[in-house]
N, C-alpha and C positions, 0 to 999 in steps of 0.2 A: 211707357216712358223710355225714350232712348238711355242708352249707358251714358252718354255725354250728359244728358240731364241729371240723370239720377247721380253722377259724382258730383255735378255742380252744387245739387241740393245737398248731398252729403256732405261736402266742403264747407258750405255756408252755414248748416245747422252746428257742425263742429265748431267753426270759427267765431258763430257769434255769441255763444255765451262766456267764452274767455275773451273776447274782445269788451263786450259790455262790463265785464267785470274790470280789466284793466283801465278801461276809460274812467270807471268811476275811481278806482284807485289812483289812476294818473292826476284827474281833475281834483281829487282833495291834496292831491301833493302839490298842484299848481297853486290851488288855493292858498295853503300854507306858505308858499314861497311869497305869493302876493302880499300876504299880510304881514310877514317879515321885512319885505323889502318896502312896503309902505311906511314903517317906522322910520325909514331913512328918505322918504319923500319920493321913492322909485315908485314908477308905476308901469307894469307890465300886462300884457294880453298874452294868454298863453293857453287858449282851451284848444286852438288848433294844433299846437305842439304835442297837447295832451291825447289829441284824437291818433296821431301820428305814432306817438310813442305806444299808446295801446294797440294801435294796428300791427306795429313792430312785434312789441312782447308777445302777442297773440300769436304771431306767424310763428316767433321761435319756440314757443312752448309747445305748438304742434309739429313743428319738424324735429322738436328734440324727443317728442312722443313716439317717432317712428324711427329711433335708434335703439338698437336691443340693448346696449348698455344700461338704458332707462329702467329696464326691468330686472335688474339682475339682482333684487331683492324681493321676488315676487310670491317666494316661498317664505320669506320671513315675516314678522308681525307686522302688520300695516304700518304702525310708525315708522319702522327702519325705511320703508320705500316712500314715505311722506316726506322724512328728513332728507333722504337720498336725492329725490325729484327736486326739492326744494333746492337745496346745494347746487344741483345742476343747473337749473332755472335762474337761480341766482347768479352765479359765474358768467352764463351765456348773457344776461341782461347788464352786468356790470362791464363785461368786454364790449358789448354794443354800445354805452354809452362812452366809455373810452375812447373806442374808434371814432362814433360820431363827434365827439369834441376834438380831437386829432384832425380830421377829416375837414370840418369847419374851417380849422386854424390853417391847413394846409391849402386849401381854397384861397384863404388870405392870403398866405404867404409865399405859397408856391414852393416851399421846401420841405420835405420830411421831417427832417433835423429841426428848423426853425418852427414848424410847426408843432412838434412834439415840445419843445422849450416853451414855446408861446403857451400851450395849453397847460403845460404844469406849472408855470409862473402864476397865470391870470386865475387858475380855478380855485375856488375859495373851498378846500379842502373838508372845513367843518361842515360846509352844507353838503358837500358831495356825500361824506360818510352818514350825515343825517337820514340823507334820502335814501343811502343805502339800506341803512338800518330798517327803515319803513319799509323797505321794496321786500327786504328778506321777509319780516313778518306778514306783509300782504300775500308774497308768494306761499308761505306755510299755510295762510289760511286758505288759498285758492287750493292747494292740493289736498288739504284736509277735508274741504267740502267735497272736493271733486271724489274722494275716496269714500267719503259718506255716501255719496249719490249711487255710486258703484252696490252700494250695499243693500239700497233701499229697493223694494218691490217695484213694480210697473209705474211709472209716472215720476219715479225719482224725486229728487227735491222739490220741482215744481207742483208737483201732487200733493207733497207733503205740506207745503207752504200755504196753498190755495184751496184745500179741501176742506171742508167742515170738521171741525174736531168731533170726536164720537161724544156723545152726552155722558159725563162719568159722575153725575149728581145722582144720589140716590135718596130715594123717599122713604121716610121712616115709618 
């Protein structure tokens, strides 16, 4: 296989698990949002948005993984690294969400100052904080599961979940 094909296959295999995880996570958040809005008679369709957010967050995670500061706690207990990476991913996702909101307002208004004012005044901050809370918990879960997978022998988490369990029953 050519080097280019190997690189594409490697990137795909790296991007797929994190994208699937964040697709599921974002779809659960979108369903929660839909349920909350239905109470007020508002209907929304947000599957496409969940897919786009999942792809963006997955790519941010993969980009951050290549930055050396992400591994400054590699010789510390695993929990330290998990919390550090969770915080870094969380800060990046919050910044992306803020930039996205201001960018949408900028496209509508044509002025950065007006876009910022519009975004900050029209955002339902309680909802924003709720989503961020869930995003932090889900990012922590992602980091924890990924670190757990590094410690498992060949096959990783997929092997752990899908191979038959050893027979632990004992006959008397």
